[in-house]
N, C-alpha and C positions, 0 to 999 in steps of 0.2 A: 383951550379945548382938551388937551391931554390931561390937565389937572381935573377937569370936570369928569372926564371918563374914569379916572382913578377913584374919585369919591363915590361915583355910582357903583363901581365894582365892590368897594369896601362895604357900602350899605347893603348891597345884595348878599354878600357872604355873611355879614353879621346877622341878617335876618334868616337866611335859609340854611346856612351851614354852621351857625353857632361858632364862628371862627374866634379863636383866641388871638390876642394881639401880643406880638413879641417885639422887644426893644433891643437895640444894639447893646445897651448897658443893663440888661434885665437882671443881672445878678448883683447889682449894687443897691444898697439902702443907705440914705443919708442919716446922720445923727439926728435924733429927736423925732424922726419919722416913725410912724407905726409900721413895724415890719410885716404886719398882717395885711397891709395894703398891697394888693396884687396888681398885676398888669391889667386885670379886668376893670379896675376902677379908673384907669387912665387910658382909654382906648385911643385918644387922639394926641397923645403926648409923644410925638415923633416915633411911632412904631416902625420897625424895619420889615417884619413879616407878619402875616396872618397865618395861623396854622390850624389844622384839625387833626384829631386822633385817627389812627387806622389800626388794623389788626396787628401790625408789626411795630408801630411807633408813631411818628409824627409825619404829617403831610404838609409841605409848604403850599398853602392855598393861594397866597398873593404876596408879591413883593411891592412895598409901598414907597420905596425911595426911587429916585430917578438917576440914570446914567452912571458911568464909571465902572469900577470893579466891584464885584460882589463875592463875599466869602459866605458860603452857605454853611452854617454850623452843623456839626455831626450830631449834637445833642441839644435839645430844647426842653426845658422843664424836666430834665432827667430822663427824657425819652429820646431814642435815636431817630434821626431824620431819615426816613426810608423812601419817601415819594416826593418828587417835585411835581406839583399838581398841574392840572390843565390850565393853560394860559397864565400861569403864575408869574411869568416874567414878560408877558406880552407887551411889546412896544415900549420898553423902558430905557432905551438908549444904553443898554449894558454893553460895555466894550470887552469885558473879560469876566470870567466866573470860575470859582473853585468849587467843584462838586465833591462832597466828602465820600469816603469809602462805604458809608452806611447806606447810601442811596441804592435802591434796586430797580426803581422805575422812574423814567422821565416821561411825564404825561403829554397828551396831545397839545400842540401849540405852546409848549412850556416856554420856549425862548423865541417865539415867533416875532419877526420884525424887530431885531436888535442890531447892534454893531459889532458882534463877536467876530474876531479874526482867527482865534484859535480856541480850542476847547479840549480838555482832557476828560475822557469818559472813564470812570474807574471800573475795575474788574468786577465790582459788585453788581453792576447794572445788567439786567437781563432783558429789559423792555424799553424801547424808544418809541414814543407815540407818533401819530400822524402830525406832520407839519412841525415837529418838535424844534428844529433849527431852521425853519423856512425863512428865507429872505434875511440872511446875515451876510457877513463878509468873510466867511471861513475859507481858508486856502488849503488846509490839510486837515485830515481827521483820521484817527485810528479807532476803529470800532473793535473793542476787545472780544475775545472768544466767548465771554460769558453771555453776550447779547444773543438772544434767540429770536427776537421779534424786532424788526426795524420798520416802522410804520410808513404809510404812503407819504411822499413828498417831504419826508423827515429832514433831508438835506438839500432840498430844491432851492433854486435861486440863490446860490452862493458863488464864490470864486474858487471852488475846489480845483486844484491841479493834480492832487494825488489823494488816494483813499485806500485804507486797508480794511477789508471787509471780514467780519468775524467768521471763523470756520464753522460756527454752530448755526449759521443762517441757512435755511432751506429754500426760502423764497425772497427774491428782491421785489418788494412791493411796488405798486404803481408810482411813477414819478419820483422815486427816492432821490435820484441824482440829476433831475431835470435842470437844464440851463445852468451848467457849471462849465469849467474849462479843463475837464479831464482829458488827457492825451493818451493815457493807457490805464488799464485796470486789470487786475487778476481776480477773477471770480472764483471763490473757493469751491472745492469738489463737493461740498455738502449741498450746493444750490441745485435744485431741480427745475425751478421755474423763474423766469424773468418777466416782471409785470409790465403793463402798458406804460409807455413814456419813461421807463426806468432810467435810461441814459439819453433822453431826448435833448437835442441841441447841446452837445459837448464838442470837444475837439479830438475825439478818439481816432488814432491812426492804427493802433493794434489792440487786439483783445483776444484773450484765451478763454474759450468757453469750456466748462467742465464736462467730462464724459457722461455724468449722470443727468445732464440737462435734457428735459423733454419738451419744454414750452418756451417760445420766444414771443412776448406780448406785442400788441399793436404799438407802433411808433417807438419800439424799445430802443433802437439806435438811429432814429430819424435825425438827419442833418448832422452827421459826424463826418470824419475824413478817412474812413476805412478804405484801404485799397484791395485787400483780400480778407476773406474770413473762412475759417474751417468750422463747419457746422457739425457737431458731434452726431454719431450714429443713432443716439437715442432720441433725438428731437423728432417729434411728430407734427408739430404745428409751428408755422412761421407767420407772425401777425401782420396786420395791415400796415403798410408803409414802414415796416420795421427796419428796413435797410435803405430807405429813400435818402440818397446822400451825394450823388454825382461823382463818386470816386471809385467805386468797385470795378476792378478789371478782371478779377478771377473769382470763380465761385464753384464749389463742389457741393452738390446736393446729395446727401448720403441716402442709402437705402434705409428706410424707416420713416422718412417724412411722408405724411399722407395729405397734408393740407397746407398750401401756400396761399395766403390771403391776398386780397386785392392790393395792387401797387407795392407789394413787399419789396421788390427790387427795381422799382421804376426809377428812371432818371439816373442811371449809372453808365459805366463804360464797358460792360461785358461784351466779349466778342464771340464766345462759344459757350455752349450749354448742353449738359446731359441731364435728362429728366428720368429718374429711376422708375422702375415698375411699381414701387410702393405708392407713388403719388396718385391720389384719386381726385384731387380738386386743385385747380389753379384759378385764382380770382382774376377779375377783369383788370387790365392795365398792369398786371404783375411785372412783366418784363418789357413794358413799353419804354420808349426813350432811352434805348441802349445803342450799341454798335454791333449787334449780333451778326455774325457771318453764317452760322449754321446752328441748328438745334437737333439733337438726337433724342428720340422717344423710345423707351424700352418696352412699352406696352400701350394698348389703346387708351385714349383719354378724350373726354369731352371738354373743349376749351371755350372760353368767352371770346367774343369777336375782337376785342382790343388787346388781348394778352400780349401779342408780339408786334404791335404797330410802332411806327416812327423809330426806325433803326438808323438814323443819321441822314445827313444831307444827300448821300449818294444812293440811299436805299430805294430800290425800284420793285419791291414785292418779293414774296416767298415762292420758291419753286421746289419741286421734288427731285431735281437732278442738277448736277453741276453745270450742265450745258444750258440751263435755264430754258428748257424747251417745254416743260410741263408745269404750269402754275399749281401752287398748293391751294386747295379749296378750304382750308381751315379745319379739316377733320383729321383725327388720328384713329384709324380703325385697326392698325397693327403696328408693330415696331417699325419705325421709319425715321428718316432724316429729312430736314427741310433746309434749303439754302437761300440766303438773302442776295438777290440780284443787286449788283452795284457795290456790295460790301465784300462778297466772297472773292478774293484774289486767288487764282489757280495757276499752277505751273505744270509742265509736261515732263514726265520721267520716261526716258527711252532706255531699253535694255538691249545691249549688244552681247549676244551669246557666244561670240567667237566660234562660229561654225557649228554651234549647237542648234537645237530646235528653236524656232522663233517664239518670242515672248511679246505680248501686246503692250503698247504704251499705256501709261497711267496718267490721269489728270488729277492733281492733288491740290487741296487748299493750301494757301501760303501758311507756312509754319507747321503744317501737319506732317504726319509720317506716312511714307509710301507703304503700300501693302506688299508683303513678301509674296512674289508669285511662286507658282509651282516650279520646282527645279527643271531646267531644260535637260534634254538628253543628247548624248553624243556617243556613237559606237566606240566601245573600248575605252571610254573615259568616264571618270567620276567627277561630278560637279562639286567644286570646292566652295564657291560663293560669289557674291557680287562685290565689285571694287569700284572706287571712285575714279581711278586713273587707268590709262591704257597699260601702264607698266605693272599693274596688278599688285601694288604695294600697300594701298590704303583701303581696308575693307569698309563696306557700307553696313551700318547697323540699323536694321529696320525697326528695332525696339526703341532707339534713342535719337537717331539722326532725323532732323526735320528738313522738309523741302522748302528752300528759300529762293529757288529760281529754277529755270529749265535745266535739266541735267541728263547725262548719259551714264549708265552703270554698265560695267564690263564683266562678263562671266569668266571665271577662272576654272581651269580643269586640271586634273591629274590622271595619270593612267589608272584605269579602273582595276582594282584588285579583284581577282577571282578566287573563289574557294574551291580547293581541290580536296575531295574526301577520299581517303584510302580505306576501303571496306575489305577487311581481311577475314571475314566470316565469323570473327569472334567479337571484334569491336571496330569502331570507326574513329580515325584521327583525321584532322583537317589542317591544311596549311593555306596561306594566302600567297598568290602569285600575281604580279602585275600583268596586265594585258599584253600578249605577244612575247612574253618571256618563256625561257626554258624552265622545266620543272626539275628540281634537284631530287635525285633518286634517294629515297629513304633506305635505312637499313632493312634487310629482309626480316619480316616478322617471324616469330616462332610459334609453333602450335604442337602440343603434345601429340605424338603419334603420326605426324604429317611432315612432308617435305614441301617447302615453298617453291613454286615454279615460276612466278613472275606476276606483273601487274597488267591487267587487260582493261580495254575501254568499255567492254560490254559484259553483261552477266553470263553470256553464253561462252565467254572466253574464246572468241573467234578473231579478235584484233588486239594484238599486244601493243602496249604503249612503248614508244621509242624515246627514251630520255635524252638521246643525243640530238634528235631532230624535231620531235613533236613540240609545238608551242601551245600555251594556254591562251584561249580566246574567250572562254566562258566558264561558268561554274561547271565542274565535272566531277564524276565519281569514277574512281579506278577500282577494279575488283581483283583481289588476290586469288590466285589459283593454287590449289594444294593437291597433293597426291598422298594416299594413305601409305604408311610404312607397313612392311611385312614383318611378322614376328613368328618365332618358333615356340610351339607348345609341346613339351615333353610329358608323356604319361609314364610315371615311374611306379613299377611294382617291385616285389622282392625277387622276381625272376625274369623280368622282361622290361624293355624300354621302347616306347613307341613315340614317333615324332610327327607333328602336324604343322603345316604353315598356314597362318591366319593373318588377315589384314587387321590393322588397328580398328578397334571399336566393333569388330564382328564377333559373333558367337562361334565358339569352337564346337565341332560336332562330337557328340558323346560316343566314345568307342564302345565296342561290345564288351560286356563284363566278362572277366576270366572266371573259370571254375576252379575251385580249390577244395579238395576233400576236407570235410570237417569244418569248413568255414563258409560264411555268408558274406558276399561283397556288399558293402554299405554305401560306397560312393567315392568320389574324388575330392581331395582336399588341397587347399592352397599352401599349406605348410606341412613340414615334416612331423610336427607334433599332432597333426590330424585334429585341429580345433576349428578350422575355418572351412566349411563345406563349400565347394564350387557349385553354383547353380547354373546348369546348362541353358535354362530358359531365360535367365536374367543377366548373368555375369558376362562381361565382354572383355576381350583380350586388349591389353594396353601396353604390353611389353613382352620380351622373351620371358618364358616362365616354365615351371615344372609343376605338374599336378601329381599328387601322391594318392595311390589307391589304399583303401582300408578294408581289411577283412576282419570280421568278428567271429570268433570261434563259436560253433553251434553249441547249444545247451542240450544236455541229454538227461533223462530220468533214470535213476538207479533204484530198483525195487528189491526189497528184501523179503524172500519167502522163508518163513521160520518153521514150517512143517509142524505146527502145533505148539511152537514155543511162543513166548511173549512177543507181541508185535513190535516191529522196528519201522519207524516212519520212513517213507521214501525220501531220497535226497536228489539234488540235481548237481551236475558238474559240467564244466565246459569241455569241449573237445580236447582230447589228448592230455587231460589233467588227472592227477591222482585224487582219490577221495579218502576221507578220514574213516577209519574203522569205527563202526558204531559200537555201543556197549553190547556185551554178549546177551543174547536172548536166554530165557530160562524156560526149561521144560522139565516137569516133575519126573524124577527117576532117570533123567538122561543127562549126559555130559556133552556140552557143545564142543565140536571138533573144528569148526571153521566154516568159511563161506566158499561156495563153489560156483563156477560159471555155468554148469550144466545140471540138468535134472538128475542125470546119472551119477552125479557127485564124483566125477573123475578128474575135473580140471579145477584145482584150487585157485582162488583169487588172491593175488598178493597185493596188499594195500601199499606196499613199498615200491612195487615196480609196475603193476598193471595200471594202464591208463584208459580212461573212458573214450570210446570212439563211436558209440551208438547207444540207444536206449537199451538198458541192461537189467536183467533180473539175476540176483545172486541167491543161491539156495543154501540154507543152513544144513549142516551135517551133524548128526547126533550119534551118540554111543550110549547104549543102555547101561545104566549104573547097577552095581550089585545092590542087593536088598539093604535098606537102611533100617537100623534098629533105633527105637526111641525109648526114653525112660519116662515112665509115668510115676511121679512122686506123690505121696500123700502127706499133707500137713494136717495133723490131727488136732492142732490148736489146744493142747493140754490134755488130750485124750491118750489112750494107749497107742503105741506105735504100730503103723501099718507098713508092711514091707513094700518097696517099690516094685514095679513090674517092667520087664524088658519086652517090648512089642515091636513087631514089624510094622512098616508103614501101612496106614489105611485099614488097620484091624481094630476090633473092639476089645476093650479091656475086661478082665474078669472082676466082677464086683467082689471086693474083700468083705470079711466079716466086719460088722460095725464096730468102731472103736468104743472104748468105755471111758467115761469121765464122771467122777463122783459128783453127785448133785446136779447133773445135767442130762438132758435127753438128746441123743444124736438126731440131727435134723437133715442129714444128707451131705453129699459131696458137691462142691461148687467149683466152677472154672476160675473164679476170681475171688480175691480176698475180701471183696465187699459183699459176697454172697448174693449176687444179682442173677448169675447164670448157672443153673444147676447142670450137673453132668448126668447124661443118660447112658447107662452102661449097655443098653440094648442097641442104641442107634449111633451114638457118638463114636467116631473112629479117631485113632491117634495118627497125626500127620507130622508131629514134631515133638521134641522134649516138652513135657507138660507137667504141671503141678496142680493137684486138686486140693481144695480147702474144706476142712470139716466145719460144719455149722452146728452149733449147740443151742439148746433151749434150757433155761434154768428149770429145775424140777421143783414144782411148788410143794411137793410132799415132804421135802427135806427141811422145811421151815422157812422163816423169813417173812411170813405174813403175806406173801405174794399170791395172787389168784392164779389158778392153773390156766385160766383163759387169757392171761396177760400176754401181750405180743412178745414173741421171742426176741431176745437181745443177742445179736451176733457178737462173737468174741473175735476181735481182730488178731490176725496173725502177726508175729514179729516180722519186720522187714528182712528180706533176704538180700544179701550184698549183690550188687549188679556189676558184672565185668565191664571194664572201660574199653576194652578192645573187642572187635568182632571175634566170635568163637569159630575157629576154622572147622570145617566139616571134612573128615577124612574121605579120600576117594573110595577106599574099601574098608569095611569093618573086619576086624580080626574075629576069629571064632570065640564065642563066649566061653569063659573058664567053667570047668565042671563044678568047682566049688563056688558057692555063693560069695560074692564080693560086696562089701558094704559100699553103697553108692552115696556120693556126695550130693547134698541137696542143690538143685539148680533153680534159677529164676523160672517161674512158670510161664509157658507160652500163652499169650493173650490171643483170643479170637474175637475179632470185632464183627459186630452184626452187619455193618454196612460195607465190609470189604470181602469180596469173593476172591477165590483163587484166580479168576480171570482178570481181575483188576491189574492194570499195567504196573502198579507199584506194590502189589501184594507181597512179593518175595522180600523187598527191602523193608516194607513196614513190619513184616513178621520178624525179620532179623533185628530191627531196632527195638521192637517190643521185647524180644527175647533178652536183649541186653539191658532192658529196663530204662532205655532212653525215652520211650514213649509208653504211655499207659492208657490213653484214650479217655473217654468221658464215663461218668458213673452209669450211664444207661447202656453201656456196652458198645457204643459207637465210636468211630474214629473221626468221622466227618472229613473225608480226604479232600473234598473240593472247597471247603470253607477256608477263606484267607486266614493265615496263621497270625496270632496276636504277638506283640512284642514280648509280653511277659512269658509266653510259652516258648519263644525262641531262647530267652534267657535260661529257662528251666532246662531245656534240652541240651544246651551247650554246657551247663554245669554238670549235667549227668554224664555227658560224653567225654569231657576233658577235665584234667587237673589244671585249673586256671591259676596262674601266678599273678599276684597283685603288682601292678606297675604304676598306679596312680594313687593319690590321696583319695580317701573315701569322700564321695560327694552326695549329700542328701538331696533327693528329688522332692519337690513340693507336693507331688501327688502320690508318694510312696511312704506312708507312715510305717513305723516299726511293727505295727499290728498287721500290716499287709501280709497276706499268705506267702507272697514271693519276695518279701523284703530281703532275705539273705541272698537268694540267687541273683536278684537285680543288683545288689551291692557288689557281688563277686564280678559280674560281667562289666560293671562300671569301673572297678579297680583294675580289671584286666585290660582296659582300654578299648573294649568292644562297643560300648554305648556311651555317648556323651550327653544324651538327653536333648530336649528342644525347649529353649527358653526357660531352663530350670526345672522342667517337668520330664518325666519318663514316658508318659502316655502309654500305660501298660496294655490297654485294650485296643490301641491303634494297630492297623495292619502294616505289614512291611512289604515294600516293593521288591521286585526281583533285583533291581540295581542295588538297593540297600543291603539285601541278603548277600550279594557278591562281595561287598566291602567287608561285612562281618566275617564271612568264612575265610577270606584271604588273610585278614588280620588274625583271626583266631587260630588258624593252622599255619600261619607264617608261610604262605605259599609264594613261590616265585616261578618264573618261566624264562627260558632263554629265547623263545620265539613266541610271538603273540598271534593268536587266532581271534578273529572277531566275527561280527555278524552284520548283515546288510542294514539293519535298522539302528545300529549303534554308531553314531558319529564320533570321529576322533576327538571332537571338542566336548563330548559328553563327560560330565564330572566323574562317572564311574567306568569310563572306557577301559582304563588299565586293569581295574579289578575284574571286569567281565572277561577281558582278554586272558588274564591269568587263569581264571576258572576254566575257560575253554581249552587253554593249552594243557591243563592238567586233567582233562577229560571229565571234569566235574559238571560243566555246562555244555550240553550238546546243541540246544536250540530247537526251534520248531520251523522246519523248512527254511533254514538259513537265517531266521530271525530269533532275537532273544526276548523281545517284549519287555524291555527293562522297566517300563513304567507300570506294568501290571502288578497287582498284588500277588505275592507268592502264596500258594495254597499249602495246606498241611501236608498233603501227599508230596508236593514238589519239594518242600523244605526237607522232609524226611529223606527223600531221594538224594538231594544235594549233600546233606550231612552224611548219609551212608557212603557216598562216593568219596567224600573228603576223608572219612575215617579209613578208607582203604589205601590212601596215599602213603 
């Protein structure tokens, strides 16, 4: 019969599969035989395999020999053998087989119904088909990690006692290990599902299910010998009769299980059961035929009628209570427990509280844990716990100890500790004292500004605690009583001391302020340096202390009445202080004699001794000067000589005869060498030494081809040497000599159109103009209020002083040699008066008053033994010392106590400063 079946299979494969025939000696060719004769022409000459090609090599389609050992070649016809085909070794009585490393797939039924006892599956295999090794004699098998698919019933009906399952398997298919002799198995962590009948009818006593498992199929572990099983938390489905086996005594159903199918745990030995709240379905007969004593449900559930029937020979129905008074109706509408009458053995636990409050007895299932009751109470005692013996040496542990018989537990007590809180008004400290014990007196607390008086039982301090006799019987609070300390506050003045007594934390009453002539009382201070003011509304007394009174000298105004002289700005001074003497006022034809306290000019003011005690007006005293004579010189500019005239002040000059110059026409006398301001002999008066300049026009009738209508060409006068020092004016003029005396030519006095005699700087501008230090602008103006330019400062300094070079010459990038002031700028640079700014001189830039101070101090080499300063000049200002030296030398007076160091210095101001410096 077997032979007939084989022939039929061969014919089938030849017709439909176009199978090639392979021989055991397929690579040998006998001598004389045509080597071109292939296996194809001898299909029935003892072939071993029939093969077919596949995408990766050769498939063994059929094995044609019977029984014994088989070596499957790795290469046939030069191609690798990669697949062992379906039913290829079916029912061949093969006892052993060598599978080459080239094989990747073992097909369905490949070795079905043979006599294999062992098999080595190479690491190249990734797929084992359904029924591949069904019905052999295998006892062990190692499934390599390369295998990803293991087909249904692939190792069913063998004698397996051990198996190693590939880590790559994710599902154990239906019936894979059915009807073997496995006693234990480790299912790899990669497995998430166990199929139906997977381990049906084995001898398993232990099994470890992986954490990732979610499904246990029907009959999966049917008729094994498992005593307990831990079902992973991820499992949601437990299949029909999956643990039907008569052996299970312990079972934990995890949260996560939703469906427990019919008869899943029927016919076991379970005695207790927890059903989690995730379970939504339990099939019929699921827990029938066990020995359950009780079941606890965590949530409502609809049950089948036979789910919990037949719980042993003594079972007499389910009840809702341990006393078996209320039968269970089979419904679960809320979390509840049911108890099996006849199975549930109970014991009584009695609680002896040792004079404490009574505790009810408990009826507990055998082997279960008693419930910890609420602690009993006992006056003055603290409950320690329950003990197994009257000697209170062995404690009962409600978490672990099981009730195995009737028993009595004994309550243990200790003196109750009470908490005593010491409230000292600033913080609270606590101690524990046993009931009925004396309290140890603590160290007296300290509190700034207070004295501690003792501890009291009440906040009203009416009952003091006696540490010698009072005992603690409850939690209490003791209150510390304090009394405020008294402190002395002294009010210190320069002439009197007042004392006041004040309690700690209270405010001191403000005393009446003292009166002090010339001073204003400003307040009381905490320190002798008078830096921290005491606030009578906010500050509180915390210790013995002295407060110091401060008086500030009153400030008074000093006004200078000049009686027609130049104005002197008012100044202010503090009470009982000296004031600086201002510059002398100027009044035409008068000599200043000093300042007086009264309008009658009887009480002179001494700037060395007189001190300011009130608002004061000082009056200027004058003395009429003798008549002044001035010289009026005539510069004829190449014409005939004109004799000078001696004139009294404010008189007109006599117009002389016109000078004569060959080839020119006389065009009149002018006040300036530039011929811009003509002199009017009828109206102009002499107020100082003065020079007039003759203006000429070329006479066209003398030849030269010039038109008589051509514009006149002024003839410049030769420069007249300018004195470097101020010319002193004698107090009285000597009588004029009878004989005419030849007069030396002097620098002409300049009259500026924009400077009247009422201008505050007129006198000084005139004096500087007389010395040739200033000349004004070509239009006859001086522009006194215009900020002075740096180049004009350089020009005035070189006219006023003989400057000595102290530095190497430095070329400024903005002063070429063609610059009109190149020489004078070079002089002031070499004299060390100007250094320039980033390589430039900036000739048209303005000069600040602070910069002016430095230039004058350096130019005149000024020093001072004492420094005077101004309210707006900080000691940290870079020009502080220069400004102070100017003030000490009387060059800088300021404006109402301020210097205005950052303001631009005007032309009038610089002329004044330079004038004063020249007087030093």
